[in-house]
PAVOZA-992396 format. One record per residue (C-alpha): residue in three letters; x, y, z; residue number from 0. Coordinates in Angstrom, 2 decimals, always signed. Example, Ala and Ser with C-alpha at 12.3 -4.5 7.8 and 13.67 -1.06 7.14 Angstrom:
residues 2
r rest = ALA east = +12.30 north = -4.50 up = +7.80 nr = 0
r rest = SER east = +13.67 north = -1.06 up = +7.14 nr = 1
This chain:
residues 101
r rest = MET east = -43.66 north = -18.08 up = -34.11 nr = 0
r rest = GLY east = -40.05 north = -16.99 up = -33.91 nr = 1
r rest = THR east = -38.86 north = -20.57 up = -33.45 nr = 2
r rest = ILE east = -40.66 north = -21.65 up = -36.61 nr = 3
r rest = VAL east = -39.15 north = -18.80 up = -38.60 nr = 4
r rest = ILE east = -35.63 north = -19.49 up = -37.32 nr = 5
r rest = SER east = -35.86 north = -23.23 up = -38.01 nr = 6
r rest = GLY east = -37.29 north = -22.54 up = -41.47 nr = 7
r rest = THR east = -34.46 north = -20.14 up = -42.19 nr = 8
r rest = VAL east = -31.88 north = -22.73 up = -41.12 nr = 9
r rest = VAL east = -33.45 north = -25.29 up = -43.45 nr = 10
r rest = LEU east = -33.42 north = -22.80 up = -46.32 nr = 11
r rest = VAL east = -29.77 north = -21.98 up = -45.64 nr = 12
r rest = LEU east = -28.91 north = -25.69 up = -45.68 nr = 13
r rest = PHE east = -30.70 north = -26.07 up = -49.03 nr = 14
r rest = GLY east = -28.79 north = -22.99 up = -50.19 nr = 15
r rest = PHE east = -25.49 north = -24.86 up = -50.36 nr = 16
r rest = GLY east = -26.78 north = -26.60 up = -53.49 nr = 17
r rest = ASN east = -28.79 north = -23.75 up = -55.00 nr = 18
r rest = HIS east = -28.28 north = -20.10 up = -54.09 nr = 19
r rest = VAL east = -31.95 north = -19.24 up = -54.69 nr = 20
r rest = TRP east = -32.67 north = -20.87 up = -51.33 nr = 21
r rest = TRP east = -30.33 north = -18.33 up = -49.68 nr = 22
r rest = LEU east = -32.43 north = -15.54 up = -51.16 nr = 23
r rest = ALA east = -35.55 north = -17.24 up = -49.84 nr = 24
r rest = ALA east = -34.00 north = -17.43 up = -46.34 nr = 25
r rest = VAL east = -33.15 north = -13.73 up = -46.46 nr = 26
r rest = ALA east = -36.68 north = -12.93 up = -47.65 nr = 27
r rest = VAL east = -38.22 north = -14.97 up = -44.81 nr = 28
r rest = LEU east = -36.08 north = -13.19 up = -42.23 nr = 29
r rest = PHE east = -36.86 north = -9.79 up = -43.74 nr = 30
r rest = LEU east = -40.61 north = -10.45 up = -43.76 nr = 31
r rest = TYR east = -40.54 north = -11.73 up = -40.19 nr = 32
r rest = LEU east = -38.59 north = -8.74 up = -38.93 nr = 33
r rest = GLN east = -40.70 north = -6.30 up = -40.93 nr = 34
r rest = TYR east = -44.17 north = -7.66 up = -40.20 nr = 35
r rest = GLY east = -43.98 north = -10.46 up = -37.63 nr = 36
r rest = ARG east = -42.38 north = -8.81 up = -34.61 nr = 37
r rest = ASP east = -43.60 north = -5.28 up = -35.29 nr = 38
r rest = SER east = -47.22 north = -6.31 up = -35.69 nr = 39
r rest = SER east = -47.22 north = -8.16 up = -32.35 nr = 40
r rest = SER east = -45.87 north = -5.15 up = -30.46 nr = 41
r rest = SER east = -48.20 north = -2.71 up = -32.20 nr = 42
r rest = SER east = -51.20 north = -4.95 up = -31.67 nr = 43
r rest = SER east = -50.63 north = -4.98 up = -27.92 nr = 44
r rest = SER east = -50.42 north = -1.20 up = -27.85 nr = 45
r rest = SER east = -53.53 north = -0.88 up = -30.01 nr = 46
r rest = ALA east = -55.32 north = -3.40 up = -27.80 nr = 47
r rest = SER east = -54.57 north = -1.34 up = -24.71 nr = 48
r rest = SER east = -55.69 north = +1.85 up = -26.44 nr = 49
r rest = SER east = -58.87 north = +0.22 up = -27.75 nr = 50
r rest = SER east = -59.86 north = -1.24 up = -24.39 nr = 51
r rest = ALA east = -61.93 north = +1.87 up = -23.81 nr = 52
r rest = SER east = -64.24 north = +0.72 up = -26.60 nr = 53
r rest = GLY east = -64.72 north = -2.64 up = -24.86 nr = 54
r rest = SER east = -62.80 north = -4.82 up = -27.31 nr = 55
r rest = SER east = -60.46 north = -6.05 up = -24.59 nr = 56
r rest = SER east = -63.33 north = -7.74 up = -22.79 nr = 57
r rest = ALA east = -64.02 north = -9.64 up = -26.00 nr = 58
r rest = GLY east = -60.61 north = -11.29 up = -25.69 nr = 59
r rest = GLY east = -58.29 north = -8.93 up = -27.55 nr = 60
r rest = ALA east = -54.62 north = -9.58 up = -28.21 nr = 61
r rest = THR east = -52.45 north = -10.97 up = -25.45 nr = 62
r rest = PRO east = -50.25 north = -8.31 up = -23.91 nr = 63
r rest = SER east = -46.52 north = -8.47 up = -24.52 nr = 64
r rest = SER east = -45.59 north = -7.59 up = -20.96 nr = 65
r rest = TYR east = -47.03 north = -7.65 up = -17.50 nr = 66
r rest = ARG east = -47.20 north = -3.85 up = -17.47 nr = 67
r rest = ALA east = -49.39 north = -3.84 up = -20.59 nr = 68
r rest = TYR east = -51.60 north = -6.50 up = -19.03 nr = 69
r rest = ARG east = -51.87 north = -4.53 up = -15.79 nr = 70
r rest = ASP east = -52.69 north = -1.29 up = -17.64 nr = 71
r rest = ARG east = -55.40 north = -3.04 up = -19.66 nr = 72
r rest = ARG east = -56.82 north = -4.73 up = -16.54 nr = 73
r rest = ASP east = -56.89 north = -1.46 up = -14.57 nr = 74
r rest = LYS east = -58.55 north = +0.38 up = -17.44 nr = 75
r rest = GLN east = -61.18 north = -2.36 up = -17.75 nr = 76
r rest = ALA east = -61.86 north = -2.25 up = -13.99 nr = 77
r rest = LYS east = -62.24 north = +1.53 up = -14.19 nr = 78
r rest = TRP east = -64.83 north = +1.19 up = -16.97 nr = 79
r rest = GLU east = -66.70 north = -1.51 up = -15.05 nr = 80
r rest = ARG east = -66.86 north = +0.67 up = -11.93 nr = 81
r rest = ARG east = -68.10 north = +3.58 up = -14.03 nr = 82
r rest = TYR east = -70.77 north = +1.37 up = -15.61 nr = 83
r rest = GLN east = -71.96 north = +0.21 up = -12.18 nr = 84
r rest = ARG east = -72.04 north = +3.78 up = -10.90 nr = 85
r rest = GLU east = -73.98 north = +5.13 up = -13.90 nr = 86
r rest = ARG east = -76.35 north = +2.17 up = -14.33 nr = 87
r rest = PRO east = -76.97 north = +0.65 up = -10.88 nr = 88
r rest = LEU east = -80.21 north = -1.16 up = -11.79 nr = 89
r rest = GLU east = -78.73 north = -2.75 up = -14.89 nr = 90
r rest = SER east = -75.55 north = -3.84 up = -13.09 nr = 91
r rest = ARG east = -77.61 north = -5.43 up = -10.26 nr = 92
r rest = ARG east = -79.74 north = -7.28 up = -12.82 nr = 93
r rest = GLN east = -76.60 north = -8.59 up = -14.54 nr = 94
r rest = ALA east = -75.16 north = -9.70 up = -11.20 nr = 95
r rest = ARG east = -78.39 north = -11.61 up = -10.41 nr = 96
r rest = GLU east = -78.33 north = -13.32 up = -13.80 nr = 97
r rest = LYS east = -74.68 north = -14.22 up = -13.37 nr = 98
r rest = SER east = -75.29 north = -15.83 up = -9.97 nr = 99
r rest = LYS east = -78.08 north = -18.10 up = -11.31 nr = 100
C-alpha cells in the first residue's frame, strides 16, 4: 500500500510542474495516507489482539504487524482452546472425531 501511495505522489508531483493544483493533490494524498493509512493498520492489529478473546481471530482477523503481536495472539488463542477443552470435554472430543473423518 505504501509503495502505491509513494508512486502516486511522485506522479502527482511530476504533473505539478505544469499545474500547481497537482501539488496540492500530492500533499492531500500524503496527508490522508499518514493520517488514516498507517495508523489504521497499527490500530487494527492491536484491536485484533484485544478482540481475540471474543474468537474473531480464529475467523481470520487482521494480520499482525510484528512477530510479537502474532505470538501474543497465537498464545491467547491456544489458551482459549485449552480452556474450551477443559470445560467441555465431550464436545471437544466430538469435534476432534469429526475433524479426523
